[in-house]
N, C-alpha and C positions, 0 to 999 in steps of 0.2 A: 468478431469472436465467433458468431453462430456457426461459421463453417469448420470450425476446428474441431476434428474427430476425436482428438483425446479428451478435449474438454468434455463431449457428449458421454463418452465412456466413463470419465470420471463422476459425471452426475449421477451414472446408475449404480457406480460402486461405493459411492461416498457414504451413504445409510450404514452399511456394513462396516465402517472403520470407525475406530475411537481411539482417541482422539485425533482429529485431522488439523494440521497446521499447515497453511501454506506460507510461501514467501512470494511477495509479489513486486514487481517494478513496473511502473507507469511514467511513460516519457512525455515530455511537451513536443507538440508539432515543431518541426525544424529544430528540435533541441535547444530551443529559446531559455537563456538563464534567466528566467523570470520568479522561479519560486522561493529561493532562498532570501525571504524578506520577513519581517514580523506580521505585517497584514496578511499576506498570502499563506503563511504558515499557520497563523490563526483560523483562517477559513478551512485548511485540510484537517486541523486538530479537531476543529468543531463537528465536521462532517463524519470524523472516524468516531468521536464519542457518541455520535448519535446512530452510528452503523447498526448496532446491537438490536436496539428498539425498531429501527426504521426497515431494516434489511436482514436481521437475524445473524448478522455478523459479528463478532468480537474482533476488535483491532489491537494488538500489543504494541510491539516496539516498532519505532518508526525513523527513518532519516531523510529529510527533506532536502535534496541537493538543487543546486541552481536549475537544472534542467530534467531532471526526474525525481521521483520519490520511492523508497523502498519500505515495505512495511510487511509486518506478519498477521496474519487473520484466520480466523476459525469459524467455522460455522456454529450456529447455537440453536440447535432444537428442529422441529419438524417444520417451523415456519420459515427457516433460513432460504434464502433465494439461493439459485444456483451461484456460482463463482461467476459466470460471465455475465448473468443480471445484476448482480451486486456491484461489481466494477463498472459496468455500464450506466448504472443508475448513480453511482457515486461520480463518475466523470461528468454525467449530464448535470447534476446538482454543483458541483464545484466550478465549472467553468463559468458560469455568469457571475458566481461570487467572486472569482478570482478577477474577473473583468472589472467588477464593481470596485476592486481596490486601486484600479488605475492601470492595470496591465492590458493595453490596448489588443484586441484580436485574438485572444487567448484561445487555445484550444489544446487537447490532449491528442497523442497519437492515438489512432484507432485501436491498435493491437495493445497487448500486454504482455509481459513475462510472468509465468506463476510456475513454482516450483513445490510440489507435495512433499513435505518431510516426511522422511520414513525412518523405521525403526533403525536404530544406530546413529543416525546423523544427529549432530548435536545443535538445538536450538542456540545455545550460548556461542557456539563456535562459529555459526553463521552470523549471530548478532554481531560479533565482534569484528568479522570481516566487513559488514556492511557499516558499522560504525567508524571504521577506519577509511572509508571513503573520502571525506574531506582532508584528510591527511595526503592520501595518495593524489588527491588532486592538487595538492599545494595551498589550499584553502586555509589550513590552520596547521600548527605543528603538532597539537596533541587532540586525540579524538575530544577528549573533554572540553575542550575550548568552542567546538563546533554547537552554535545556539540552538539549530532546527533539528532535534532529535529528542526522542523520548519514549515514554510508555503512555497508553492510552488506558488499557486494560491489561492484567496480569493473565498471561497465557501458560496453562503448565502443559510441558510436554515431557 
């Protein structure tokens, strides 16, 4: 992530933006379907709960899919790490924790997808689209049936 020019540019302009809300997607290496389980989901949610204190990032809504995760996050205060640093640290922390649940040789893809929500975009609309992923993948009939989704913090947009 260090070479991505647009992230370096965003790091410079972020202090002037308020509020800032990112939609983030991180994928498992080789898109292995290992995330959608109670133990792994617990690791991810625990790390997101600690993210504000440890990294200066609040995590809002999330959906854990078998081979990737979607979540919304917002930097909090001047102590917030850059987006790249936050995601790198989060991946580095969660990887051994996920392996400890019995998922052998787990790793995240190096890259991640990020989208800065801008004025006029609806957090609620983006959330409903993401929340419907398990339905589109044929994993459940209704988004409400998917157990690996929720909110960590309330993010206002």
